[in-house]
C-alpha positions in Angstrom: 16.7 46.7 38.3 17.2 49.9 40.3 15.1 49.2 43.4 16.8 47.8 46.5 15.3 46.0 49.5 17.0 44.7 52.7 14.6 42.4 54.6 15.9 41.6 58.2 19.5 41.4 57.0 22.2 40.4 59.4 25.9 39.6 58.8 27.8 37.9 61.6 31.5 37.3 61.1 33.5 34.3 62.3 34.9 36.2 65.2 31.3 36.9 66.5 31.2 40.5 65.5 28.1 41.7 63.6 28.6 43.8 60.5 24.8 44.3 60.2 22.1 43.4 62.6 18.5 42.9 61.5 18.5 45.7 58.9 15.3 46.4 57.0 15.4 49.3 54.5 14.3 49.9 50.9 15.2 52.4 48.2 13.1 53.1 45.2 14.5 52.9 41.7 16.2 56.1 40.7 16.6 57.3 44.3 19.7 58.8 46.0 20.7 58.3 49.6 23.6 58.5 52.0 24.6 55.5 54.1 26.3 57.0 57.1 27.7 56.1 60.6 31.0 55.9 62.5 33.9 53.9 61.2 32.9 50.2 61.6 29.2 51.0 61.7 28.5 48.6 58.8 28.6 50.9 55.8 31.1 48.9 53.8 29.4 45.6 54.8 26.1 47.0 53.5 27.7 47.8 50.1 29.6 44.4 49.9 26.4 42.6 50.4 24.8 44.5 47.6 27.7 43.7 45.3 27.4 40.0 46.3 31.1 40.1 47.4 29.7 39.0 50.8 26.6 37.1 51.8 24.3 37.8 54.7 24.0 35.3 57.7 20.3 35.8 57.4 17.7 37.9 55.7 16.9 38.7 52.0 18.4 41.3 49.7 16.3 42.1 46.6 17.6 44.2 43.8 15.1 44.9 41.1 13.0 42.1 42.6 15.8 39.6 42.3 16.9 37.7 45.4 20.6 38.4 45.3 21.4 35.8 48.1 19.9 33.0 46.0 21.6 33.9 42.7 23.8 31.0 41.4 27.4 31.8 41.3 27.4 31.6 37.4 24.9 34.5 37.3 26.8 36.8 39.6 28.9 38.4 36.8 25.7 39.2 34.9 24.1 40.7 38.0 27.2 42.8 38.7 27.0 44.3 35.2 24.0 46.3 36.4 26.0 47.8 39.3 28.7 50.4 39.3 31.1 50.7 42.3 33.4 53.6 43.3 36.0 52.9 45.9 38.0 55.4 48.0 41.3 54.0 46.9 40.3 54.1 43.2 41.7 50.6 42.4 43.2 51.7 39.1 45.6 49.6 37.1 48.9 51.5 37.3 50.4 50.1 34.1 47.3 50.8 32.0 46.1 54.1 30.4 43.1 56.0 31.6 41.3 54.6 28.5 42.1 51.0 29.4 41.1 51.4 33.0 37.7 52.7 32.1 37.3 50.2 29.3 37.9 47.2 31.6 34.2 46.4 32.5 33.3 46.5 28.8 36.1 44.2 27.8 35.0 41.7 30.5 31.6 41.4 28.8 33.1 41.1 25.3 31.8 44.4 23.9 33.0 45.3 20.4 36.0 47.7 20.2 34.1 50.3 18.3 31.4 50.4 21.0 34.0 50.3 23.8 35.7 53.4 22.3 32.4 55.3 22.1 31.3 54.4 25.6 34.7 55.2 27.2 34.9 58.6 25.6 31.4 59.4 26.7 32.2 58.3 30.3 35.4 60.3 30.4 33.6 63.3 28.9 31.0 63.2 31.7 33.8 63.5 34.3 35.7 66.1 32.2 38.8 63.9 31.6 38.7 63.3 27.9 42.0 65.1 27.5 43.7 62.6 29.8 42.6 59.5 27.9 46.1 58.2 27.0 47.8 58.9 30.3 48.7 56.3 33.0 47.1 57.1 36.4 50.4 58.2 38.0 50.2 61.4 36.0 46.8 62.3 37.4 46.0 64.2 40.6 44.1 62.4 43.4 40.9 64.1 42.3 41.4 63.1 38.7 42.1 59.5 39.7 38.9 59.4 41.6 37.0 60.7 38.6 38.5 58.0 36.5 37.2 55.5 39.0 33.7 57.1 38.6 34.0 56.9 34.8 34.8 53.2 35.1 31.9 52.7 37.4 29.4 54.3 35.1 30.8 53.2 31.7 28.4 50.2 31.5 25.5 52.5 32.3 24.6 50.7 35.6 21.1 50.9 37.1 22.7 51.2 40.6 25.8 53.2 41.5 27.5 52.4 44.9 30.2 54.6 46.3 32.3 53.8 49.4 33.7 56.9 51.0 34.3 58.5 47.6 35.4 61.8 48.9 37.6 60.6 51.7 40.9 61.7 50.2 39.6 64.9 48.6 39.5 68.6 49.6 36.1 70.2 50.1 36.0 71.8 46.6 36.8 68.5 44.9 34.3 66.7 47.2 31.6 69.1 46.0 32.5 68.4 42.4 32.4 64.6 42.8 29.0 64.9 44.5 27.8 67.0 41.7 28.6 64.1 39.3 26.7 61.7 41.5 23.7 64.0 41.4 23.9 64.1 37.6 23.7 60.3 37.4 20.8 60.3 39.8 19.0 62.8 37.7 19.0 60.5 34.7 17.4 57.7 36.7 20.4 55.8 38.3 19.9 54.6 41.9 22.8 56.1 43.9 23.9 55.0 47.4 26.9 56.8 48.9 28.5 55.5 52.1 30.2 58.3 54.0 30.9 59.6 57.5 31.4 63.2 56.2 28.5 64.9 57.9 29.4 68.3 56.4 29.0 66.8 52.9 25.7 65.2 53.8 24.4 68.4 55.4 25.4 70.3 52.2 23.5 68.0 49.9 20.6 66.9 52.0 18.2 64.2 51.0 17.7 60.8 52.4 20.0 59.7 55.2 20.2 56.1 56.5 22.4 55.8 59.6 24.0 52.7 61.0 25.5 52.2 64.4 27.4 48.9 65.2 25.5 47.2 62.4 22.0 48.4 63.4 19.8 50.8 61.6 19.3 53.7 64.0 18.0 56.4 61.7 16.2 56.7 58.3 14.7 60.1 57.5 12.4 58.2 55.2 11.6 58.3 51.5 10.9 62.1 51.6 14.4 62.8 50.1 14.4 59.5 48.2 13.5 60.7 44.8 14.6 64.3 45.2 16.3 65.7 42.1 17.2 68.9 44.0 
């Protein structure tokens, strides 16, 4: 489930703008890569297509050999269970505790309460927030809220983890900490794609870089860093 292939993928919007233009790129299962480019380059479009929130105008997207574009609507929730998504704005539920925010993906699929409790505690432990389990998000720092978002993204043990500008609101020290978490998930076999325009962060971590410009793929330093567990 962790391999990803874009085959001549384009996404043209109603206003004529192209979010992606004829992009062909692949990622091996268990790899880690940065999707980079200026604001509006197509990074978020790339991730939305993978999440099946949006559909391409043309081309094929294969995840684990499954043609995402052709998936019936009724199968999309099952497909998305294999994906974890981290957003820059966290998207936490303000009136729910940290526990309930992280438990949400598991409740959606009807997991038993005992198993939910075990999974949530393990996910919060991985991001060092087990002591905040009963607090609402407003009592957390920005960095802690981002880590709750990461715990929620990985609680169902996804094969693919997608992050859209995950360090955009964080200081350099917190950014390094968040990136360290992504690397840990990569090291246990999760495919990790991180969309960011933070070149300092990319330079610090190295590895595979896929660069977009006005929707076109202009750089891919290849699979050399694709499976690096550095």
